[in-house]
C-alpha positions as CSV (number, residue, x, y, z in Angstrom):
1,M,-38.1,-31.1,-163.1
2,P,-38.9,-29.0,-159.5
3,E,-38.5,-24.9,-160.4
4,Q,-34.8,-24.0,-159.4
5,Q,-35.3,-21.1,-156.8
6,P,-33.6,-17.5,-157.4
7,R,-30.7,-17.0,-155.8
8,P,-30.7,-14.6,-152.7
9,E,-29.2,-11.0,-153.8
10,S,-25.7,-10.5,-152.8
11,A,-25.0,-7.9,-150.6
12,Q,-22.9,-5.8,-153.2
13,Q,-26.3,-6.3,-155.8
14,K,-28.6,-5.1,-152.6
15,I,-26.2,-2.1,-152.3
16,D,-26.6,-1.6,-156.0
17,D,-30.3,-1.4,-156.0
18,L,-30.1,0.5,-153.1
19,I,-27.5,3.5,-154.9
20,E,-30.5,3.0,-157.7
21,G,-33.7,3.2,-155.9
22,L,-32.8,6.4,-154.3
23,G,-32.7,8.0,-157.6
24,D,-31.5,11.7,-156.1
25,W,-28.3,13.0,-154.4
26,R,-28.6,10.8,-152.2
27,G,-27.5,8.1,-154.0
28,E,-25.0,10.0,-155.9
29,R,-23.0,10.2,-152.2
30,L,-23.0,7.1,-151.8
31,A,-21.8,5.9,-154.8
32,E,-19.2,8.7,-154.3
33,V,-18.8,7.2,-150.6
34,R,-18.6,3.6,-151.9
35,G,-15.7,4.2,-154.0
36,L,-13.4,6.4,-151.8
37,I,-13.9,3.1,-149.5
38,R,-13.0,0.4,-152.1
39,G,-9.9,2.8,-153.2
40,A,-8.7,3.3,-149.7
41,L,-9.4,-0.7,-148.8
42,P,-9.2,-2.7,-152.0
43,G,-9.9,-6.0,-150.5
44,V,-13.2,-4.1,-148.4
45,S,-15.9,-6.4,-148.4
46,E,-19.4,-4.8,-148.3
47,T,-22.1,-6.4,-146.3
48,W,-25.7,-5.8,-145.9
49,K,-26.4,-5.7,-142.4
50,W,-29.5,-4.0,-140.1
51,M,-32.6,-4.5,-142.6
52,G,-31.1,-2.5,-145.1
53,S,-27.7,-0.5,-144.4
54,P,-25.1,-0.8,-146.4
55,V,-21.5,-2.1,-144.2
56,W,-18.0,-1.7,-145.6
57,E,-15.8,-4.5,-143.1
58,Q,-12.5,-5.7,-143.0
59,D,-11.3,-7.4,-139.9
60,G,-14.3,-6.4,-138.5
61,I,-16.7,-2.8,-139.5
62,V,-15.0,0.0,-140.9
63,V,-17.9,2.2,-141.7
64,V,-21.4,1.9,-142.1
65,G,-24.1,4.1,-144.5
66,N,-27.4,4.9,-144.5
67,A,-29.7,7.4,-146.4
68,H,-31.8,9.5,-144.1
69,K,-34.5,11.9,-145.8
70,T,-32.3,14.9,-145.3
71,K,-28.8,13.2,-145.3
72,V,-26.5,10.4,-145.5
73,K,-25.0,9.1,-142.6
74,L,-22.1,7.8,-142.4
75,T,-20.7,5.7,-139.4
76,F,-17.5,4.6,-137.6
77,P,-18.4,2.9,-134.9
78,R,-14.9,2.8,-133.5
79,G,-14.4,6.2,-134.4
80,A,-13.9,7.5,-130.9
81,Q,-10.6,6.3,-131.2
82,L,-9.3,8.2,-134.5
83,T,-7.4,10.9,-134.9
84,D,-9.3,13.5,-136.9
85,P,-6.8,15.8,-138.4
86,D,-9.6,17.4,-141.2
87,D,-12.4,17.8,-138.8
88,L,-14.6,15.3,-141.0
89,F,-16.7,14.0,-138.0
90,N,-19.6,16.1,-137.2
91,A,-22.1,13.8,-135.4
92,G,-21.8,11.8,-132.4
93,L,-18.9,14.1,-131.3
94,G,-20.4,13.1,-127.2
95,A,-20.3,9.4,-127.9
96,S,-18.1,7.3,-125.9
97,A,-17.7,4.9,-128.7
98,W,-18.7,6.1,-132.6
99,R,-18.3,9.1,-134.5
100,A,-20.0,9.7,-137.7
101,I,-20.0,12.1,-140.8
102,D,-23.6,13.6,-141.9
103,L,-23.6,14.8,-145.1
104,H,-26.2,17.2,-146.3
105,E,-26.9,18.1,-149.7
106,Q,-24.8,21.3,-149.8
107,N,-21.7,19.6,-148.2
108,T,-18.5,18.3,-150.0
109,L,-16.1,15.4,-148.7
110,D,-12.7,15.8,-148.8
111,P,-11.7,12.6,-150.7
112,D,-8.2,12.4,-149.6
113,A,-8.7,13.3,-146.0
114,F,-11.9,10.8,-146.2
115,R,-9.4,7.8,-147.9
116,A,-7.0,8.4,-145.0
117,L,-9.7,8.4,-142.3
118,V,-11.5,4.8,-143.7
119,R,-7.4,3.4,-144.0
120,N,-6.9,4.4,-140.1
121,A,-10.3,2.8,-139.0
122,A,-9.1,-0.6,-140.6
123,A,-6.0,-0.7,-139.3
124,L,-7.6,0.2,-135.9
125,N,-9.1,-3.5,-136.4
126,T,-6.3,-5.0,-136.3
127,A,-4.4,-3.2,-133.7
128,P,-2.2,-5.0,-130.9
129,G,-5.0,-3.1,-128.3
130,R,-8.0,-4.2,-129.8
131,L,-7.2,-8.3,-128.7
132,A,-5.9,-7.2,-125.7
133,E,-9.4,-5.5,-125.0
134,A,-11.2,-8.4,-126.5
135,R,-9.4,-10.4,-123.9
136,G,-10.5,-8.4,-121.2
137,R,-13.8,-8.7,-121.4
138,R,-13.7,-12.4,-121.9
139,P,-15.0,-14.0,-118.3
140,T,-12.2,-16.1,-117.0
141,R,-12.5,-19.2,-115.1
142,E,-11.3,-19.1,-111.2
143,R,-11.4,-22.1,-108.9
144,H,-11.7,-21.4,-104.8
145,D,-12.3,-23.6,-101.6
146,T,-14.3,-22.4,-99.3
147,G,-14.9,-24.8,-96.3
148,G,-15.3,-27.5,-98.4
149,A,-16.9,-26.5,-101.0
150,T,-15.5,-26.4,-104.9
151,V,-16.5,-22.8,-106.5
152,V,-15.8,-22.5,-110.0
153,A,-16.1,-19.0,-110.6
154,C,-16.4,-16.2,-113.3
155,S,-15.3,-13.0,-113.4
156,V,-14.5,-10.1,-115.7
157,A,-14.1,-7.3,-113.0
158,P,-12.1,-8.1,-110.0
159,R,-14.5,-10.0,-107.3
160,R,-16.0,-8.4,-104.5
161,S,-18.0,-9.8,-101.8
162,C,-22.0,-8.7,-102.0
163,G,-21.8,-8.4,-98.4
164,R,-24.8,-10.5,-98.0
165,T,-25.5,-14.5,-98.4
166,R,-28.2,-14.4,-100.7
167,S,-27.9,-12.3,-104.0
168,P,-31.3,-10.9,-105.6
169,A,-33.2,-12.6,-108.5
170,C,-31.1,-13.3,-111.9
171,P,-32.4,-11.7,-114.1
172,T,-32.0,-13.6,-116.9
173,S,-33.2,-16.8,-114.9
174,R,-34.9,-15.2,-112.3
175,K,-33.9,-17.8,-109.9
176,P,-32.3,-16.7,-106.4
177,F,-28.3,-17.0,-106.6
178,A,-26.0,-17.6,-103.9
179,C,-22.7,-15.1,-103.7
180,G,-19.8,-17.3,-104.1
181,Q,-18.2,-15.1,-101.6
182,H,-20.7,-17.4,-99.1
183,S,-21.3,-20.5,-100.2
184,R,-22.1,-23.4,-98.2
185,P,-19.7,-26.2,-97.3
186,G,-20.5,-29.0,-99.5
187,V,-21.9,-27.5,-102.4
188,M,-20.7,-27.7,-105.8
189,I,-21.1,-24.3,-107.4
190,K,-22.2,-25.4,-111.4
191,R,-22.9,-22.6,-113.0
192,T,-21.5,-18.9,-112.7
193,L,-23.8,-15.8,-114.2
194,I,-22.6,-11.9,-114.1
195,A,-25.1,-9.7,-112.5
196,E,-25.5,-6.2,-111.8
197,S,-21.1,-5.5,-112.3
198,R,-21.2,-8.7,-109.7
199,T,-20.1,-11.8,-109.5
200,F,-23.0,-14.4,-108.6
201,T,-23.3,-18.4,-108.7
202,R,-25.8,-20.6,-108.5
203,A,-25.5,-23.1,-105.8
204,V,-26.7,-26.6,-106.8
205,P,-27.4,-29.8,-104.6
């Protein structure tokens, strides 16, 4: 009978092991934070990402926890969009998207304020604006006729003429690309790539 392989550890078990393995105030603080997050979001999912980071998710990432040498860091990936009336955020204040709470051994965490922040972060993941934002980043397909050539163009931002008949080599394929605004007659543009915030299309005879 073949030997049964051990089942891989669940994310929840890995977080348990991390808390126990730290064996100091950082483990206690992570356990405290974990309890507050679970209390604020009863349906929250615990995951394990990036080779050792506990992550709490509900319709997207809510908060990421990391134990550093002298602190426990709680990162909110969309924290810049959250109101923080209790001034919990003390790191990443100049970042365009994320905010974080750095907890040192002597720091305390207001439970009610933290739970409210967590609930707001989860609500932000399902806000209508997030769907619109995601759709805004998704490339849209457009068709153009340029002197007999059929052009299938993909663009995120409004298209602009590059002002030249040839673009620099695409950094992905390292092949020369022709700008979709200057397609030659009788050429089918088969594939579109975005480079340097401009739309360039590869001409395929």
